[in-house]
C-alpha positions in Angstrom: 4.2 -2.8 1.7 0.7 -1.7 2.3 -0.8 -4.8 0.3 0.0 -7.7 -2.0 2.4 -5.5 -4.5 1.9 -7.2 -7.7 2.7 -4.6 -10.5 1.6 -6.8 -13.3 -1.6 -8.1 -11.9 -2.9 -4.3 -11.0 -2.2 -2.7 -13.9 -4.7 -4.3 -16.4 -6.6 -1.8 -17.9 -9.5 -4.3 -18.6 -10.1 -4.3 -15.0 -8.7 -0.9 -13.5 -9.6 1.4 -16.7 -7.5 3.8 -18.3 -5.9 4.8 -15.1 -4.8 1.4 -14.3 -1.2 2.4 -15.3 -1.6 5.3 -12.5 -1.3 5.5 -8.8 -4.7 6.3 -7.6 -4.6 6.8 -3.9 -8.4 5.9 -3.4 -8.7 3.4 -5.8 -9.9 0.5 -3.3 -11.7 3.0 -1.1 -15.8 2.6 -0.8 -18.1 0.2 -2.5 -16.4 0.3 -6.2 -12.9 0.0 -4.6 -14.0 -2.9 -2.6 -14.8 -5.1 -5.6 -11.5 -4.1 -6.9 -9.8 -6.1 -4.4 -10.9 -9.6 -5.8 -8.3 -8.7 -8.6 -5.3 -8.0 -6.0 -3.3 -11.2 -5.4 -1.4 -11.6 -2.2 0.8 -14.5 -2.1 -0.9 -17.6 -3.6 -4.7 -16.0 -3.4 -7.0 -13.1 -3.6 -6.8 -10.3 -1.4 -10.3 -11.1 -0.3 -9.7 -14.8 0.5 -8.4 -15.7 3.9 -5.3 -18.1 4.2 -6.1 -21.6 4.2 -4.4 -24.9 3.7 -5.8 -24.9 -0.2 -4.4 -21.7 -1.2 -1.4 -21.3 0.8 -1.7 -17.7 1.5 0.6 -16.0 3.8 -1.1 -16.3 7.6 0.5 -13.0 8.4 -1.0 -11.1 5.4 -3.5 -9.1 7.8 -0.5 -8.4 10.5 1.6 -7.2 7.7 -1.0 -4.5 6.5 -1.5 -3.4 10.4 1.9 -2.8 10.8 2.6 -1.0 7.5 -0.5 1.3 8.6 0.9 1.6 12.2 4.5 2.8 10.5 2.9 5.3 8.8 0.9 6.9 11.6 4.2 6.8 13.5 6.1 8.6 10.9 3.2 11.4 10.8 3.0 11.7 14.4 6.7 12.4 14.9 7.8 14.4 11.8 6.1 17.6 10.6 7.6 17.6 7.0 9.4 15.0 4.5 11.7 16.0 1.6 12.0 13.3 -0.8 13.2 12.6 -4.2 10.9 10.4 -6.8 12.3 8.3 -9.9 11.5 5.5 -11.4 12.5 1.9 -11.4 12.2 -1.5 -13.3 8.9 -2.2 -11.5 7.7 1.1 -10.7 8.0 4.5 -8.9 10.7 4.9 -6.1 10.5 7.2 -3.6 13.5 8.0 -1.1 12.8 10.4 1.8 16.0 12.7 2.0 14.7 14.7 5.0 12.4 15.2 7.7 11.3 17.8 10.4 10.6 16.6 13.8 7.1 17.1 15.0 6.7 20.5 17.1 3.4 19.3 18.9 1.3 16.5 19.1 1.7 13.2 21.0 5.3 12.6 20.0 6.7 15.6 21.6 5.5 15.3 25.1 
């Protein structure tokens, strides 16, 4: 949801090193992380390219990322704690929220 989810393309140890098959929250952060974005594909092109007639990427790809970020912000503003079950599926990890506790302070409570 937060970026072009391509589990096969983003698990190449030649590119992402020994932690290629692990979730690394800050993998794409900073100068070194920005260089790795060229190996992430979204739709028909690299994450670092803009949508065009030639590569036929989704014109709303940046909007999808924005909405995903806003969703996360809203969740953290409205709820203080989360409980979840973590498991695995065919393509990777599965997280199911099983409970939330409403925020007791902050903008969402006013």
